[in-house]
LUMSE-807677 format. One record per residue: residue number from 1; residue in one letter; x, y, z of N, C-alpha, C in turn. Coordinates in pm, whole numbers. Example, Ala and Ser with C-alpha at 12.3 -4.5 7.8 and 13.67 -1.06 7.14 Angstrom:
2
{1,"A",{1319,-569,780},{1230,-450,780},{1320,-330,780}}
{2,"S",{1285,-225,708},{1367,-106,714},{1290,3,787}}
***
This chain:
178
{1,"M",{13024,11418,9668},{12951,11327,9753},{12954,11380,9895}}
{2,"S",{12839,11378,9962},{12830,11432,10097},{12889,11336,10199}}
{3,"T",{12924,11390,10314},{12976,11309,10422},{12861,11230,10484}}
{4,"R",{12887,11105,10508},{12785,11017,10565},{12760,11052,10710}}
{5,"S",{12634,11069,10746},{12594,11097,10883},{12539,10968,10943}}
{6,"T",{12592,10927,11058},{12553,10798,11114},{12500,10812,11256}}
{7,"V",{12432,10707,11299},{12389,10691,11437},{12429,10549,11476}}
{8,"T",{12482,10531,11594},{12522,10397,11638},{12401,10322,11692}}
{9,"S",{12415,10192,11700},{12306,10109,11755},{12269,10151,11897}}
{10,"P",{12367,10171,11988},{12330,10215,12124},{12259,10351,12125}}
{11,"E",{12301,10444,12039},{12236,10575,12033},{12091,10561,11986}}
{12,"L",{12069,10481,11882},{11933,10462,11831},{11847,10391,11935}}
{13,"N",{11903,10292,12002},{11828,10221,12106},{11784,10316,12217}}
{14,"E",{11872,10409,12256},{11836,10508,12359},{11722,10598,12311}}
{15,"L",{11728,10641,12186},{11620,10723,12131},{11487,10647,12135}}
{16,"L",{11490,10521,12099},{11369,10439,12099},{11316,10419,12240}}
{17,"K",{11405,10394,12335},{11363,10370,12474},{11301,10494,12537}}
{18,"H",{11345,10612,12497},{11298,10736,12558},{11192,10807,12475}}
{19,"G",{11129,10736,12381},{11018,10792,12306},{11056,10900,12206}}
{20,"R",{11182,10905,12166},{11226,11005,12069},{11268,10936,11938}}
{21,"A",{11191,10837,11901},{11226,10755,11785},{11221,10834,11656}}
{22,"P",{11326,10826,11576},{11321,10885,11442},{11238,10793,11352}}
{23,"R",{11206,10839,11234},{11141,10754,11135},{11249,10659,11082}}
{24,"M",{11229,10529,11100},{11328,10430,11055},{11280,10370,10924}}
{25,"I",{11364,10382,10822},{11334,10326,10691},{11437,10219,10661}}
{26,"D",{11389,10096,10647},{11474,9981,10617},{11474,9961,10467}}
{27,"V",{11591,9974,10404},{11599,9972,10258},{11635,9834,10202}}
{28,"R",{11631,9732,10286},{11658,9596,10237},{11537,9544,10159}}
{29,"T",{11553,9428,10099},{11442,9367,10025},{11331,9329,10122}}
{30,"P",{11208,9315,10072},{11099,9272,10160},{11127,9140,10230}}
{31,"A",{11193,9048,10160},{11224,8918,10222},{11324,8934,10336}}
{32,"E",{11427,9017,10317},{11523,9041,10425},{11454,9108,10543}}
{33,"F",{11368,9204,10514},{11294,9274,10618},{11205,9177,10695}}
{34,"E",{11137,9087,10622},{11050,8989,10685},{11129,8898,10779}}
{35,"T",{11251,8865,10742},{11334,8777,10824},{11361,8839,10960}}
{36,"V",{11405,8964,10962},{11434,9033,11088},{11438,9183,11062}}
{37,"H",{11378,9259,11153},{11384,9405,11142},{11366,9469,11279}}
{38,"I",{11397,9597,11286},{11380,9674,11409},{11232,9709,11421}}
{39,"P",{11171,9683,11537},{11030,9719,11555},{11007,9868,11526}}
{40,"G",{10904,9896,11448},{10872,10034,11414},{10931,10081,11283}}
{41,"A",{11019,10000,11223},{11081,10038,11095},{10983,10014,10981}}
{42,"Y",{10994,10098,10879},{10916,10083,10757},{11006,10025,10649}}
{43,"N",{10954,9932,10571},{11033,9873,10463},{11007,9947,10332}}
{44,"V",{11110,10016,10285},{11106,10082,10155},{11234,10038,10083}}
{45,"P",{11227,9931,10002},{11346,9880,9934},{11419,9991,9857}}
{46,"L",{11550,9977,9849},{11635,10080,9790},{11588,10124,9652}}
{47,"D",{11557,10030,9563},{11512,10069,9429},{11386,10154,9434}}
{48,"L",{11293,10117,9521},{11168,10193,9536},{11196,10331,9594}}
{49,"L",{11285,10338,9692},{11321,10466,9753},{11383,10559,9650}}
{50,"R",{11476,10505,9569},{11539,10589,9467},{11436,10639,9365}}
{51,"E",{11342,10552,9330},{11240,10588,9232},{11145,10696,9284}}
{52,"H",{11119,10695,9415},{11020,10787,9474},{11081,10882,9576}}
{53,"R",{11208,10911,9562},{11277,10993,9663},{11216,11131,9679}}
{54,"D",{11172,11193,9571},{11115,11327,9581},{10983,11326,9658}}
{55,"E",{10901,11223,9633},{10775,11212,9707},{10801,11187,9855}}
{56,"I",{10898,11100,9884},{10933,11071,10024},{10980,11200,10091}}
{57,"A",{11065,11274,10022},{11118,11399,10078},{11005,11497,10107}}
{58,"G",{10900,11494,10026},{10788,11585,10045},{10697,11548,10161}}
{59,"Y",{10699,11422,10202},{10608,11375,10307},{10673,11355,10443}}
{60,"V",{10804,11341,10448},{10870,11306,10573},{10946,11427,10627}}
{61,"A",{10900,11478,10740},{10967,11592,10803},{11046,11547,10926}}
{62,"D",{11020,11425,10973},{11088,11373,11092},{11235,11345,11062}}
{63,"D",{11311,11324,11170},{11446,11272,11154},{11433,11131,11099}}
{64,"I",{11523,11095,11009},{11518,10964,10944},{11646,10888,10974}}
{65,"V",{11631,10760,11008},{11745,10670,11019},{11723,10560,10916}}
{66,"L",{11820,10543,10828},{11814,10442,10723},{11886,10316,10770}}
{67,"V",{11824,10202,10743},{11876,10074,10791},{11889,9978,10673}}
{68,"C",{11999,9903,10671},{12014,9791,10578},{12093,9684,10652}}
{69,"R",{12153,9592,10582},{12225,9484,10650},{12353,9535,10715}}
{70,"S",{12433,9610,10638},{12564,9653,10689},{12586,9803,10684}}
{71,"G",{12505,9875,10610},{12521,10020,10597},{12543,10067,10455}}
{72,"Q",{12580,9977,10363},{12610,10017,10226},{12486,10065,10151}}
{73,"R",{12381,9985,10149},{12258,10027,10078},{12197,10149,10145}}
{74,"A",{12205,10155,10277},{12151,10271,10349},{12227,10397,10312}}
{75,"S",{12358,10386,10291},{12437,10503,10248},{12395,10550,10110}}
{76,"T",{12366,10456,10021},{12317,10491,9888},{12182,10562,9900}}
{77,"A",{12096,10511,9987},{11965,10573,10009},{11981,10712,10070}}
{78,"E",{12076,10727,10162},{12100,10858,10223},{12137,10960,10116}}
{79,"E",{12225,10921,10027},{12267,11012,9920},{12147,11051,9833}}
{80,"A",{12061,10955,9802},{11942,10984,9720},{11849,11081,9791}}
{81,"L",{11827,11061,9920},{11737,11151,9995},{11798,11289,10014}}
{82,"R",{11929,11294,10033},{11995,11425,10044},{11987,11500,9911}}
{83,"D",{12002,11427,9801},{11988,11489,9668},{11846,11543,9647}}
{84,"A",{11749,11484,9717},{11609,11530,9707},{11581,11644,9804}}
{85,"G",{11681,11685,9881},{11665,11800,9969},{11651,11772,10117}}
{86,"L",{11650,11646,10157},{11640,11614,10300},{11776,11627,10367}}
{87,"T",{11778,11688,10482},{11905,11703,10556},{11902,11628,10688}}
{88,"N",{11786,11580,10727},{11769,11514,10857},{11780,11362,10846}}
{89,"V",{11878,11316,10768},{11893,11174,10736},{12023,11120,10794}}
{90,"R",{12013,11006,10862},{12131,10938,10914},{12123,10790,10878}}
{91,"V",{12237,10724,10883},{12249,10581,10853},{12283,10508,10982}}
{92,"L",{12216,10395,11006},{12251,10312,11122},{12387,10250,11096}}
{93,"D",{12486,10291,11173},{12624,10245,11156},{12632,10094,11178}}
{94,"G",{12676,10022,11076},{12687,9877,11086},{12558,9804,11057}}
{95,"G",{12449,9878,11034},{12322,9820,10995},{12264,9719,11093}}
{96,"M",{12180,9631,11039},{12115,9529,11121},{12216,9435,11185}}
{97,"T",{12329,9415,11119},{12432,9328,11176},{12478,9384,11309}}
{98,"A",{12510,9512,11314},{12555,9574,11440},{12442,9577,11542}}
{99,"W",{12319,9607,11499},{12203,9612,11589},{12184,9477,11657}}
{100,"Q",{12187,9370,11577},{12169,9236,11632},{12285,9195,11721}}
{101,"N",{12407,9231,11683},{12524,9198,11765},{12517,9262,11903}}
{102,"M",{12448,9376,11913},{12432,9442,12042},{12318,9380,12122}}
{103,"G",{12241,9292,12060},{12132,9224,12130},{12006,9307,12148}}
{104,"F",{11989,9411,12068},{11872,9496,12080},{11749,9429,12019}}
{105,"D",{11631,9482,12054},{11502,9425,12017},{11485,9417,11865}}
{106,"T",{11438,9302,11819},{11408,9281,11677},{11276,9206,11664}}
{107,"R",{11217,9216,11548},{11101,9134,11512},{11148,9033,11409}}
{108,"R",{11112,8908,11432},{11156,8801,11341},{11037,8737,11271}}
{109,"G",{11061,8698,11147},{10959,8629,11068},{11023,8508,11002}}
{110,"T",{10978,8477,10883},{11032,8365,10807},{11180,8389,10779}}
{111,"Q",{11262,8290,10810},{11406,8303,10788},{11440,8284,10640}}
{112,"R",{11513,8380,10585},{11556,8376,10445},{11703,8417,10438}}
{113,"W",{11765,8383,10328},{11904,8422,10306},{11910,8570,10269}}
{114,"D",{12010,8641,10325},{12027,8780,10285},{12094,8785,10148}}
{115,"L",{12094,8903,10087},{12145,8917,9950},{12292,8879,9938}}
{116,"E",{12373,8915,10035},{12516,8883,10026},{12538,8733,10016}}
{117,"R",{12464,8657,10096},{12476,8512,10093},{12429,8457,9958}}
{118,"Q",{12321,8514,9904},{12272,8471,9774},{12375,8498,9664}}
{119,"V",{12441,8614,9671},{12544,8647,9572},{12657,8546,9579}}
{120,"R",{12701,8512,9700},{12810,8414,9714},{12770,8279,9654}}
{121,"L",{12645,8236,9677},{12598,8109,9622},{12596,8113,9470}}
{122,"V",{12537,8217,9412},{12526,8224,9267},{12663,8238,9202}}
{123,"A",{12746,8328,9253},{12879,8348,9194},{12962,8221,9205}}
{124,"G",{12962,8160,9322},{13039,8036,9341},{12991,7925,9251}}
{125,"S",{12859,7911,9238},{12802,7806,9153},{12837,7829,9006}}
{126,"L",{12829,7954,8962},{12864,7985,8823},{13012,7957,8795}}
{127,"V",{13098,7994,8887},{13242,7970,8868},{13268,7819,8866}}
{128,"L",{13215,7747,8966},{13237,7603,8972},{13181,7534,8847}}
{129,"G",{13059,7570,8809},{12997,7509,8691},{13074,7537,8564}}
{130,"S",{13123,7659,8548},{13196,7692,8425},{13333,7626,8422}}
{131,"I",{13398,7612,8537},{13528,7544,8541},{13509,7396,8507}}
{132,"L",{13410,7332,8570},{13383,7191,8539},{13339,7175,8394}}
{133,"G",{13254,7265,8346},{13208,7260,8208},{13319,7283,8108}}
{134,"S",{13423,7357,8149},{13534,7385,8057},{13615,7260,8025}}
{135,"L",{13597,7154,8103},{13663,7027,8071},{13608,6972,7940}}
{136,"A",{13479,6996,7913},{13417,6950,7789},{13415,7061,7684}}
{137,"A",{13397,7184,7727},{13391,7299,7635},{13485,7406,7689}}
{138,"P",{13611,7406,7646},{13714,7494,7703},{13678,7643,7710}}
{139,"K",{13593,7690,7622},{13560,7833,7624},{13476,7872,7745}}
{140,"L",{13419,7776,7816},{13340,7806,7936},{13425,7867,8048}}
{141,"K",{13557,7850,8038},{13643,7910,8142},{13628,8062,8143}}
{142,"W",{13584,8120,8031},{13568,8265,8025},{13449,8313,8108}}
{143,"V",{13354,8224,8132},{13243,8259,8222},{13299,8282,8363}}
{144,"A",{13388,8192,8406},{13451,8208,8538},{13531,8338,8542}}
{145,"A",{13602,8369,8434},{13679,8493,8429},{13585,8614,8437}}
{146,"G",{13472,8607,8369},{13375,8717,8373},{13318,8738,8513}}
{147,"I",{13288,8629,8582},{13238,8639,8719},{13345,8700,8809}}
{148,"G",{13468,8656,8793},{13578,8713,8871},{13594,8862,8845}}
{149,"A",{13586,8901,8719},{13596,9044,8684},{13480,9122,8745}}
{150,"G",{13362,9064,8742},{13245,9130,8802},{13260,9148,8951}}
{151,"L",{13312,9046,9019},{13333,9056,9164},{13441,9159,9198}}
{152,"A",{13547,9163,9116},{13652,9263,9139},{13596,9404,9118}}
{153,"T",{13517,9422,9014},{13454,9552,8988},{13361,9591,9103}}
{154,"A",{13285,9493,9153},{13195,9519,9266},{13273,9567,9387}}
{155,"A",{13389,9507,9411},{13470,9548,9526},{13525,9689,9507}}
{156,"V",{13574,9719,9388},{13633,9851,9362},{13528,9961,9366}}
{157,"T",{13410,9936,9309},{13307,10039,9302},{13214,10038,9423}}
{158,"N",{13226,9935,9506},{13142,9917,9625},{12994,9910,9587}}
{159,"T",{12968,9846,9473},{12832,9819,9427},{12825,9672,9389}}
{160,"C",{12708,9620,9372},{12696,9479,9335},{12580,9459,9239}}
{161,"T",{12612,9451,9112},{12510,9433,9010},{12436,9302,9029}}
{162,"M",{12510,9196,9062},{12445,9067,9084},{12345,9076,9199}}
{163,"G",{12384,9145,9306},{12294,9163,9420},{12170,9242,9382}}
{164,"M",{12188,9345,9299},{12073,9425,9256},{11978,9342,9170}}
{165,"L",{12035,9253,9087},{11951,9166,9005},{11879,9062,9091}}
{166,"L",{11951,9003,9186},{11890,8904,9275},{11779,8966,9359}}
{167,"A",{11793,9092,9394},{11691,9160,9475},{11557,9168,9402}}
{168,"K",{11559,9158,9270},{11437,9167,9191},{11365,9032,9177}}
{169,"L",{11428,8923,9220},{11366,8791,9209},{11245,8780,9302}}
{170,"P",{11145,8700,9263},{11026,8683,9348},{11060,8639,9490}}
{171,"Y",{11161,8556,9507},{11202,8510,9640},{11231,8628,9732}}
{172,"N",{11289,8732,9678},{11325,8849,9757},{11214,8953,9764}}
{173,"Q",{11104,8928,9698},{10992,9023,9699},{10880,8980,9792}}
{174,"S",{10869,8850,9815},{10756,8801,9894},{10767,8846,10038}}
{175,"C",{10657,8893,10087},{10650,8939,10225},{10504,8932,10266}}
{176,"K",{10471,8838,10354},{10331,8818,10393},{10276,8943,10459}}
{177,"A",{10292,8954,10586},{10240,9070,10660},{10351,9127,10743}}
{178,"C",{10436,9203,10677},{10551,9260,10749},{10499,9358,10848}}
***
């Protein structure tokens, strides 16, 4: 695995202010992008980027900065683009969270929940429902155990299957005029 190359929010902001903007690719879902994004960024969701990485590598010669919520999905995208032969790829350190915390310019649209919040809602609801349901059907407690095992696996592998599945829902795909 290659070493992650990053750019900080202040460094990227300086590049944008002085007309030396890299190509910014936001790998979040269309709904997350619609909620808030850096002006000038293009939305190419992670699954789509992975599917078309070779074509992207063939068309983009500029410096690229990958953006997501915190940096995790952008790091995955960076690895995919590097595997396709691009070397001019960096990740926005801390993602949109860090960018917004610095108070830099953003474009806002319809407010939606980000994937992490959706995962917490679904996982918590499944655990609570299965625990309460186990009062009537004791075997339902294993659903809670399965969710716990899935969350532990997600932490160890730094991936989130539930998040990837939620990203495919229509709620996370809708985007009027980003």
